[in-house]
C-alpha positions as CSV (number, residue, x, y, z in Angstrom):
1,M,-0.1,-0.1,0.1
2,R,1.4,3.3,-0.9
3,S,2.0,5.7,2.1
4,T,0.4,9.2,1.8
5,G,3.1,10.5,4.2
6,N,4.8,12.5,1.4
7,F,1.6,14.5,0.8
8,V,2.8,17.4,3.0
9,E,2.8,21.1,2.8
10,T,5.1,22.6,0.2
11,D,5.5,26.1,-1.5
12,S,2.5,25.2,-3.9
13,T,-0.1,23.9,-1.2
14,P,-2.2,25.5,1.4
15,K,-0.5,26.2,4.8
16,L,-2.5,25.2,7.8
17,C,-2.4,28.0,10.4
18,L,-3.9,28.9,13.8
19,T,-4.3,32.3,15.4
20,V,-2.3,32.8,18.8
21,L,-3.0,35.5,21.3
22,N,0.4,35.5,22.9
23,L,3.9,34.4,22.0
24,E,4.5,32.4,25.3
25,P,6.4,29.1,25.0
26,R,3.5,27.1,26.1
27,T,1.4,28.6,23.4
28,L,3.8,28.0,20.7
29,R,4.4,24.6,21.8
30,R,0.7,23.6,21.7
31,V,0.5,25.0,18.1
32,K,3.5,22.8,16.9
33,Q,2.0,19.7,18.8
34,L,-1.0,20.0,16.4
35,G,1.4,19.8,13.4
36,V,0.8,23.4,12.6
37,D,3.9,25.5,11.3
38,T,2.2,28.9,10.5
39,V,0.4,31.1,12.9
40,L,-1.8,34.4,12.5
41,M,-1.9,37.3,14.6
42,S,-3.7,40.5,15.0
43,D,-2.8,44.3,16.0
44,S,-4.8,47.4,16.1
45,N,-2.0,49.4,17.5
46,I,-1.2,51.3,14.3
47,P,1.1,52.1,12.5
48,W,3.1,49.0,12.7
49,T,6.8,49.1,12.8
50,Y,9.4,46.8,11.5
51,E,10.9,46.3,15.0
52,T,7.5,45.2,16.2
53,I,6.8,42.8,13.5
54,S,10.3,41.4,13.1
55,S,10.4,40.7,17.0
56,R,7.4,38.5,16.7
57,Q,8.9,36.8,13.7
58,A,12.0,36.2,15.7
59,T,10.2,34.6,18.5
60,L,8.1,32.5,16.3
61,S,11.3,31.2,14.4
62,E,12.9,29.9,17.5
63,A,9.7,27.8,18.1
64,G,9.9,26.5,14.4
65,L,6.9,28.7,13.3
66,T,6.3,31.3,10.7
67,L,3.9,34.4,10.9
68,G,1.7,34.0,7.8
69,N,-0.9,36.9,8.1
70,M,-1.5,39.7,10.5
71,M,-4.9,41.2,10.8
72,I,-4.8,45.0,10.9
73,A,-7.7,47.2,12.6
74,G,-7.8,50.6,14.2
75,F,-8.9,52.8,11.3
76,P,-12.6,53.7,11.8
77,N,-12.5,57.1,10.2
78,A,-11.4,55.4,6.8
79,I,-14.3,52.9,7.2
80,Y,-16.9,55.5,7.8
81,G,-15.3,58.3,5.7
82,R,-15.1,60.8,8.6
83,D,-12.7,63.5,9.4
84,G,-9.4,62.0,10.0
85,R,-9.7,59.2,7.5
86,D,-6.6,60.3,5.5
87,E,-4.5,60.1,8.8
88,D,-5.9,56.6,9.4
89,I,-5.1,55.5,5.8
90,E,-1.5,56.8,6.4
91,K,-1.2,54.8,9.5
92,V,-2.3,51.7,7.5
93,I,0.0,52.5,4.6
94,E,3.0,52.9,7.2
95,S,1.9,49.3,8.5
96,V,1.9,47.7,5.2
97,R,5.4,49.1,4.3
98,A,6.6,47.6,7.6
99,A,5.1,44.3,6.8
100,G,6.9,44.4,3.4
101,K,10.2,45.2,5.1
102,T,9.8,42.0,7.4
103,G,8.6,39.7,4.6
104,L,5.0,39.4,6.0
105,P,3.1,38.2,2.9
106,V,-0.3,39.1,3.8
107,V,-2.2,41.6,5.8
108,E,-5.9,40.8,6.6
109,Y,-8.7,43.4,7.3
110,N,-12.3,44.0,7.9
111,F,-14.3,46.8,6.4
112,Y,-17.7,46.3,8.4
113,A,-20.0,49.3,8.9
114,H,-21.3,47.2,11.7
115,R,-20.8,43.3,12.4
116,I,-24.1,42.3,13.7
117,T,-23.0,39.5,16.0
118,E,-26.0,40.2,18.3
119,G,-27.7,37.7,16.2
120,Y,-25.5,34.8,17.4
121,R,-26.7,32.3,19.8
122,K,-25.3,28.8,20.8
123,A,-27.0,25.9,19.2
124,E,-26.5,22.1,20.7
125,G,-24.7,19.8,18.3
126,R,-23.9,16.2,18.7
127,G,-23.1,14.9,22.2
128,G,-24.1,18.3,23.5
129,A,-21.3,20.3,21.7
130,K,-22.0,24.0,21.5
131,L,-22.4,25.3,17.8
132,E,-22.7,28.9,16.7
133,S,-26.0,29.8,15.1
134,F,-27.4,33.0,13.5
135,D,-30.9,34.1,12.9
136,Y,-31.5,37.7,11.3
137,D,-35.0,37.6,12.8
138,R,-33.6,38.3,16.3
139,V,-31.8,41.5,15.2
140,K,-33.1,42.9,12.0
141,D,-34.8,45.9,13.9
142,L,-31.9,46.9,16.0
143,P,-31.2,50.6,15.5
144,P,-27.8,52.1,14.5
145,L,-25.2,52.6,17.3
146,P,-24.4,56.3,17.9
147,E,-20.6,55.9,17.4
148,E,-21.1,54.1,14.1
149,G,-24.3,55.7,12.3
150,A,-26.0,54.3,9.5
151,H,-24.3,54.0,6.1
152,S,-25.7,53.1,2.6
153,L,-24.1,50.5,0.4
154,D,-23.0,53.3,-2.1
155,E,-21.3,55.3,0.9
156,M,-19.5,52.3,1.9
157,W,-18.3,51.4,-1.6
158,G,-17.1,54.8,-1.9
159,N,-15.2,54.6,1.3
160,I,-13.5,51.3,0.4
161,T,-12.7,52.5,-3.0
162,Y,-10.9,55.6,-1.5
163,F,-9.0,53.4,0.8
164,L,-8.1,50.9,-1.7
165,K,-6.7,53.4,-4.3
166,A,-4.5,54.8,-1.4
167,V,-3.2,51.4,0.0
168,I,-3.1,49.1,-3.0
169,P,-0.2,50.7,-4.9
170,V,1.8,50.8,-1.7
171,A,1.1,47.1,-1.2
172,V,2.1,46.2,-4.5
173,E,5.6,48.1,-4.1
174,S,6.0,46.4,-0.7
175,G,5.2,42.8,-1.9
176,V,2.3,42.4,0.4
177,R,-1.1,41.1,-0.4
178,L,-4.3,42.5,1.3
179,A,-7.1,40.0,2.2
180,L,-10.7,41.5,3.3
181,H,-12.8,39.3,5.2
182,P,-16.3,38.8,4.0
183,N,-19.2,40.0,5.9
184,D,-20.0,37.4,8.6
185,P,-22.7,37.3,9.5
186,P,-23.8,38.5,6.0
187,P,-27.3,39.9,6.4
188,P,-28.4,42.6,3.9
189,I,-28.6,45.5,6.6
190,S,-26.6,45.4,9.9
191,R,-28.1,48.0,12.3
192,G,-29.2,50.2,9.5
193,S,-26.0,50.0,7.5
194,G,-25.5,48.1,4.1
195,Q,-22.8,45.4,4.1
196,I,-20.5,45.7,0.9
197,M,-18.9,42.0,1.5
198,G,-22.3,40.3,2.3
199,S,-23.1,38.9,-1.0
200,L,-21.1,37.3,-4.1
201,E,-21.9,40.4,-6.2
202,G,-20.0,42.7,-3.6
203,W,-17.0,40.0,-3.6
204,K,-16.8,40.3,-7.4
205,K,-17.1,44.0,-7.1
206,L,-14.4,44.3,-4.6
207,V,-11.5,42.5,-6.4
208,D,-12.4,44.6,-9.5
209,I,-12.0,47.9,-8.0
210,I,-8.2,47.6,-8.5
211,D,-7.0,44.7,-10.6
212,S,-4.1,43.5,-8.7
213,P,-3.4,40.2,-6.6
214,A,-2.7,42.5,-4.0
215,N,-6.4,43.5,-3.8
216,G,-7.7,40.2,-2.7
217,M,-9.9,38.7,-0.1
218,T,-10.2,36.0,2.7
219,F,-12.1,33.1,0.8
220,D,-14.5,31.6,3.4
221,C,-16.1,28.4,2.1
222,G,-18.5,28.6,5.2
223,V,-19.6,32.2,4.4
224,T,-19.9,31.4,0.9
225,R,-22.6,28.7,1.7
226,E,-24.2,31.1,4.1
227,L,-24.9,33.3,0.9
228,G,-26.4,30.4,-0.6
229,E,-23.7,30.1,-3.2
230,D,-21.5,27.2,-4.1
231,P,-18.3,27.2,-2.5
232,I,-16.3,25.2,-5.1
233,E,-17.5,27.5,-7.8
234,V,-16.7,30.6,-6.0
235,C,-13.3,29.3,-5.0
236,R,-12.5,28.7,-8.7
237,Y,-13.8,32.2,-9.6
238,L,-11.8,33.9,-7.3
239,G,-8.7,31.4,-7.7
240,E,-8.6,31.9,-11.3
241,R,-8.2,35.7,-10.8
242,D,-5.4,35.3,-8.1
243,R,-7.6,36.9,-5.6
244,I,-7.4,34.4,-2.7
245,N,-5.1,35.7,-0.2
246,H,-6.2,33.8,2.8
247,V,-8.7,30.9,3.5
248,H,-11.2,30.2,6.2
249,F,-12.3,26.6,6.2
250,R,-15.5,25.6,7.9
251,N,-18.8,24.2,7.4
252,V,-22.6,25.4,7.7
253,I,-26.0,24.5,7.3
254,S,-27.8,27.3,5.6
255,H,-31.5,27.7,6.6
256,I,-32.1,30.9,4.8
257,P,-29.5,32.4,2.8
258,R,-27.9,35.3,4.3
259,E,-30.3,35.3,7.4
260,K,-30.2,31.9,9.2
261,Y,-27.6,29.4,9.5
262,T,-25.6,27.1,12.0
263,E,-21.9,26.4,11.8
264,V,-21.4,22.7,12.2
265,F,-18.7,20.2,12.7
266,L,-16.4,20.1,9.5
267,D,-17.8,16.5,8.7
268,Q,-21.4,17.7,8.9
269,G,-23.1,20.5,6.9
270,E,-23.6,21.4,3.2
271,V,-20.0,22.3,2.1
272,D,-18.1,19.9,0.2
273,M,-14.9,20.3,2.2
274,L,-13.0,17.8,0.2
275,G,-14.1,19.5,-3.1
276,V,-12.9,22.9,-1.7
277,M,-9.7,21.5,-0.8
278,Q,-9.2,19.7,-4.0
279,E,-9.9,23.1,-5.9
280,L,-7.3,24.8,-3.6
281,V,-4.7,22.1,-4.4
282,R,-5.6,22.2,-8.2
283,Q,-4.9,25.9,-8.1
284,Q,-1.6,25.2,-6.1
285,Y,-2.9,27.9,-3.7
286,P,0.2,28.5,-1.5
287,R,-0.9,30.7,1.2
288,T,-2.5,30.3,4.8
289,L,-5.7,28.1,5.5
290,Y,-7.4,28.5,8.8
291,P,-9.8,25.9,10.1
292,E,-11.6,28.4,12.3
293,H,-14.8,28.6,14.4
294,P,-14.5,25.2,16.1
295,P,-17.2,23.4,17.9
296,Q,-17.1,23.9,21.8
297,M,-16.4,20.7,23.5
298,D,-17.1,20.0,27.2
299,V,-13.5,20.2,28.0
300,D,-12.9,23.6,26.6
301,L,-15.9,24.8,28.5
302,E,-14.5,23.4,31.7
303,R,-11.0,24.5,30.9
304,P,-10.7,27.1,28.2
305,D,-7.2,27.7,26.9
306,E,-6.5,31.5,26.6
307,S,-3.6,31.0,24.2
308,I,-5.3,29.9,21.3
309,S,-8.1,32.1,19.5
310,S,-11.6,31.5,21.0
311,G,-10.0,29.4,24.0
312,M,-11.0,26.1,22.4
313,F,-8.0,24.0,22.0
314,T,-9.8,20.7,21.9
315,G,-12.1,22.1,19.1
316,F,-9.0,23.3,17.1
317,A,-7.4,19.9,17.5
318,Y,-10.4,18.4,15.7
319,T,-10.8,21.2,13.0
320,V,-6.8,20.9,12.3
321,G,-6.9,17.2,12.3
322,Y,-9.7,17.2,9.8
323,A,-8.2,19.8,7.6
324,R,-4.8,17.9,7.5
325,A,-6.5,14.7,6.5
326,T,-8.7,16.5,3.8
327,M,-5.5,18.2,2.4
328,Q,-3.6,15.0,2.2
329,A,-6.6,13.3,0.6
330,A,-6.9,16.1,-1.9
331,L,-3.1,16.0,-2.7
332,A,-3.1,12.1,-3.1
333,L,-6.2,12.5,-5.5
334,E,-4.4,15.1,-7.5
335,H,-1.2,12.9,-7.5
336,S,-3.0,10.0,-8.8
337,A,-4.8,11.7,-11.5
338,S,-1.5,13.2,-13.0
């Protein structure tokens, strides 16, 4: 029997990753024990500096880990088009330049007018595991928040176009790719505001604003299904245009597109997870893949781990293991077909 042990991560395969909340040796050991070599971090203290990023990279390198992506935040005036947006954008630009100097390949970001997480509730999964569920009926009449206001789709498209025209040229010069995360949850209106990344039409519009691989997005196969779309077809559309700069790998059951869904175990749900992985392997997608939003197991509710994002180490052990096996299966199928 031929071993599949050779079907591992290379420069032309996805890189499994986890988000870490600190750089303590205990945290990094746990990541390595799961067979993960790449981590994600976030930082809203902008502008980033070369020294800050390179120091993190050095600590990770000592543990045999690589920093594959950092989430940037802290530029609300740019998102809302308010006074001070040029100053916010300049901080983002400085951060992108610093990322480029350190060799950090991807900077992820959000552009929510409002993220309506108020619609989330815990649902019960198999064996009593806790799953995330969303129902727009719970929150569709919530008013705008005073600090955010209400913003139309046209206004938000204008704001992100202004942002991208300033930032993407610097990203190209710096050798950095930007990855905009889709709206999740993706309802049409969120506390009075339109959601530019809450539809496939919006995703396509985003990547066409500036024709550059630096102007990409986080392809989330779970959110794709929340929209009622086919994740494999969408993965192919974005991948053929070289616009997938990060991947979120999760499964859902969509009850009402954009409005009601449940995030489930990776081996359940409506997303063909192996099919998505096969498409990424076919494309030779080489960047990070994050098996996020794990189910909450009893042990993680009893002893939450504050070093790994979401505090659910056991849940992540399951999602990482499933994603690893799926990738090895996809690589083996690709090899046998060639």
